[in-house]
C-alpha positions, -999 to +999 in steps of 0.1 A: +411+447+114+418+477+136+452+489+144+442+498+180+456+466+195+484+475+220+463+484+251+427+473+247+418+486+282+428+521+272+403+520+243+373+520+267+376+556+278+346+571+259+319+589+280+287+570+287+258+577+264+280+583+234+273+564+202+309+551+205+322+519+188+357+505+194+373+478+173+404+459+184+421+426+177+439+404+202+468+386+185+482+351+192+517+354+208+547+346+185+557+317+208+533+288+211+516+284+244+501+253+260+467+270+256+470+297+228+449+328+230+421+332+205+425+355+175+395+377+182+381+408+164+361+427+190+338+457+186+326+473+219+297+498+221+291+517+253+254+528+255+259+538+291+284+537+319+275+501+329+264+486+296+285+470+269+273+456+236+300+434+222+304+419+187+330+391+185+345+374+154+364+341+160+388+331+133+384+299+112+418+288+124+406+288+160+375+270+152+394+242+134+419+241+163+391+234+188+376+208+165+410+191+161+415+190+199+380+175+205+384+149+177+419+140+190+405+133+224+376+113+209+396+091+185+409+065+211+373+055+221+351+066+192+325+040+182+316+040+145+294+012+130+316-014+113+347-007+134+360-016+168+360+012+193+389+036+186+398+019+152+377+039+128+396+063+103+396+099+115+377+112+085+348+088+093+349+098+130+348+135+120+319+129+096+300+108+121+304+131+151+307+165+135+273+178+146+277+165+182+312+178+186+302+211+169+278+219+198+306+213+223+331+234+203+306+262+200+300+263+238+337+262+246+345+289+221+318+312+235+330+306+271+367+311+263+362+341+241+341+359+267+366+351+294+395+364+272+376+396+264+370+403+301+407+398+308+421+417+278+398+447+281+398+446+319+360+445+321+346+439+356+312+421+350+284+427+375+260+403+357+262+373+335+266+379+298+234+379+278+240+354+250+213+334+231+234+303+226+208+286+205+208+315+181+245+314+176+254+293+146+288+276+141+295+280+104+310+252+082+332+278+066+345+312+076+346+328+110+322+326+139+303+359+146+282+365+176+270+394+199+263+397+235+254+423+261+269+426+296+268+449+326+301+460+339+315+482+366+319+517+352+352+532+344+361+560+368+391+577+385+394+565+421+387+594+444+411+604+472+401+583+502+429+590+526+426+619+551+388+624+549+374+648+575+345+632+594+321+643+622+309+614+644+288+611+675+303+603+709+290+599+745+294+578+776+267+552+784+252+563+818+228+547+843+198+565+829+204+549+795+206+515+811+174+521+831+155+530+800+166+501+779+163+476+807+126+487+809+123+480+772+137+445+777+112+437+804+084+450+782+096+427+754+094+397+777+061+407+794+028+389+791-001+400+770-032+401+792-068+411+784-075+448+789-110+461+798-120+493+783-108+512+752-074+509+737-047+534+745-012+541+731+011+512+738-018+488+742-020+459+717-050+451+695-059+418+678-076+428+645-083+420+609-070+445+584-086+452+550-071+476+524-094+491+497-092+516+469-123+531+454-144+503+468-121+475+455-105+452+480-067+452+476-056+429+505-070+413+536-050+401+567-065+382+597-056+381+633-029+408+632-013+416+665-006+454+664+010+476+691-007+511+691+020+535+683+018+569+664+027+555+630+023+521+612+050+512+587+042+488+559+063+472+532+048+495+505+032+523+525+024+538+558-003+552+581+008+584+597-022+588+621-023+551+632-021+555+670-044+586+672-068+570+647-073+538+668-069+553+703-101+547+722-113+518+700-130+488+718-133+451+711-160+445+685-156+480+668-141+489+635-123+520+623-112+531+589-079+551+585-061+565+555-029+547+542-005+563+518+010+539+492+047+543+485+058+557+452+079+525+447+049+501+454+047+470+431+013+482+417+021+512+395-015+523+394-015+528+432+018+545+437+015+577+457-022+573+462-043+572+494-063+540+502-087+530+530-074+507+558-102+492+578-093+477+613-118+453+628-108+449+664-114+416+682-094+421+714-076+448+733-046+437+754-019+453+776+016+441+786+022+428+821+059+432+830+078+403+845+096+404+878+134+402+879+134+368+896+164+344+895+145+321+871+137+350+848+173+362+848+185+327+839+160+324+811+169+358+797+206+352+794+220+330+821+224+361+844+231+355+881+220+389+892+204+421+881+238+437+881+250+412+855+220+420+833+226+457+836+262+452+825+250+433+795+226+461+786+254+486+790+275+465+766+246+463+742+243+501+742+280+505+736+276+482+705+247+504+693+268+535+697+296+519+677+270+510+650+257+546+650+293+560+648+301+537+619+268+544+602+273+582+604+309+579+593+300+556+564+273+580+552+298+608+551+325+586+534+299+575+509+288+611+501+324+622+498+335+593+476+305+593+453+304+631+449+317+629+414+300+596+405+275+610+381+272+579+359+237+566+352+228+531+363+205+508+343+170+505+359+171+467+355+204+466+375+188+487+403+158+463+404+181+433+407+203+449+434+174+460+456+172+426+473+210+424+477+210+458+494+182+447+517+201+415+527+232+435+533+214+460+555+196+433+575+228+413+581+245+444+593+217+453+617+215+417+630+252+416+637+248+449+657+220+435+680+189+453+667+155+439+674+134+422+648+110+451+649+137+477+643+151+456+615+116+453+599+110+490+601+144+497+584+136+471+557+102+488+551+119+522+547+144+507+523+117+491+502+098+524+499+128+544+489+146+516+471+156+533+438+175+562+452+191+543+481+202+514+460+217+537+433+238+554+460+248+520+476+259+506+442+281+536+434+297+533+468+301+495+463+320+501+430+343+526+446+350+504+477+356+474+454+382+494+435+399+503+468+398+466+479+415+456+446+442+481+449+449+473+486+445+436+479+418+432+505+401+398+504+377+376+525+388+344+541+369+314+555+378+326+590+361+359+582+329+340+572+330+319+604+335+350+626+306+369+610+282+339+611+291+333+648+282+369+656+249+367+638+241+334+655+249+348+689+226+378+684+198+356+672+203+328+698+208+303+669+234+278+660+261+290+635+254+259+614+217+269+610+226+305+602+250+294+575+224+271+560+199+299+559+224+322+542+233+296+516+197+287+509+188+323+503+219+329+482+231+355+506+267+342+511+280+364+483+262+393+499+280+385+532+313+383+514+308+417+499+297+431+533+329+417+549+352+432+522+334+465+523+337+466+561+375+460+558+378+488+533+357+511+554+380+502+584+410+512+563+394+545+552+384+553+588+419+545+601+432+572+577+404+598+585+404+629+606+377+632+632+355+658+650+332+644+677+296+656+683+271+650+712+248+620+708+216+608+725+204+572+723+171+569+704+141+563+726+113+539+719+104+539+682+073+559+673+063+534+647+052+498+645+065+479+615+044+452+598+058+429+571+027+432+550+019+449+518-011+471+509-009+455+474-006+420+488+018+399+510+055+404+503+077+374+510+114+378+519+142+352+520+162+373+544+167+351+575+148+362+606+139+396+591+101+395+591+085+402+624+051+420+626+057+435+660+076+428+693+045+422+712+047+389+731+022+361+728-006+359+754+005+341+786+042+340+777+072+353+758+074+360+720+092+327+711+127+324+723+140+352+745+165+376+729+197+373+748+220+401+759+251+384+771 
């Protein structure tokens, strides 16, 4: 038994990567409690900043105490052959139900001991403990010994977060900005009509796409609707010369371009390699813009006049500017706070957190009014550069979580309702349906983390010092984003986050109109 028992949390200060073992014992208090603590002997290894390998020894006294509690609760209704319910001698009840009760005692001891270790050693788990319950044996004599592994938040000194110096963009929304983005709205709600002659940039083609590598077909997609823009963004790759490569193509023709597979693609053999992308064009179309009639204005967002629509566009641009300001400020905050965060993160942790980071980013973009195509392009970039970006996001999350704990920042049901209402408004959906989608995809905890992180960032920004820089709103994206994979279709459970392109269907609008007011 170790004599390092006074402050178990202070024992976990070894550097990650050391072959470092700590042994400690938590003692039962002198005065009896309603639920006494377990007498545990605990050995903790730290193979890395986030990994803990823990060996636990549970005393025989605790094992018998748990058995005694279970048998005491069972006695009044225990049914043993030859006796009326609850009338059998205790020794017979114990003999008859020992194995059955043993499984319950084992499970409860494992649960309670892990909970106590987390509390005593102030571990902050970021995954469920890895315990093979079936392999753990509850002995008839002596102590219970078992091992488990768990991923925890690293130990680190909280960096100084007050008084950070930040540079953020600033500008006034002018009439030229409104004119440009109003034209984009009209284009989104235009009609696709047949186009005679060859395809030009900004035209839309209906085509089949086939990806091949060294003559072997990798994936095939039919009837894709693609807007001709300079670059095509895919989930696991991209085609840089997309627009120029297909400019001039006619219906009935095929062209083969070169796609570059991302270094993070699911198929390791294809990572970083060039593959063929054949486009078999069936039709060429162009967008016919709608007129600003009273009927169209009402369909678009219950606007009574073009002036109301322009005001709504101006408000939307102001929200985008706020998003950009916050994004730039947060990037600087993240860089400053994680400057000294040099701890290594387990690869399996990064893989699990990739989808969480994607959900978080998509929810943030949805709440800020970005289009499905812009969200899809951002999601594709995240997937292609997942490892580095997720590692940075995780380190930032750990630090923001520590600030939230120290400042006692929490999330309430009202916070959830407000966030869901905003997403629902942007997507022209009911809050109930958005909540159902989030719950079904397991994204509610992601939303909770996002809300808490936003509150912490708000607090940091309130205490920051600012220098403002000029800003220009981004013009039309130079890429078209497609939610398809060179290595095969990638599915996503992120609500409303998979849109091949913003091109509307022939003869009408692309589903429900996106509203701006």
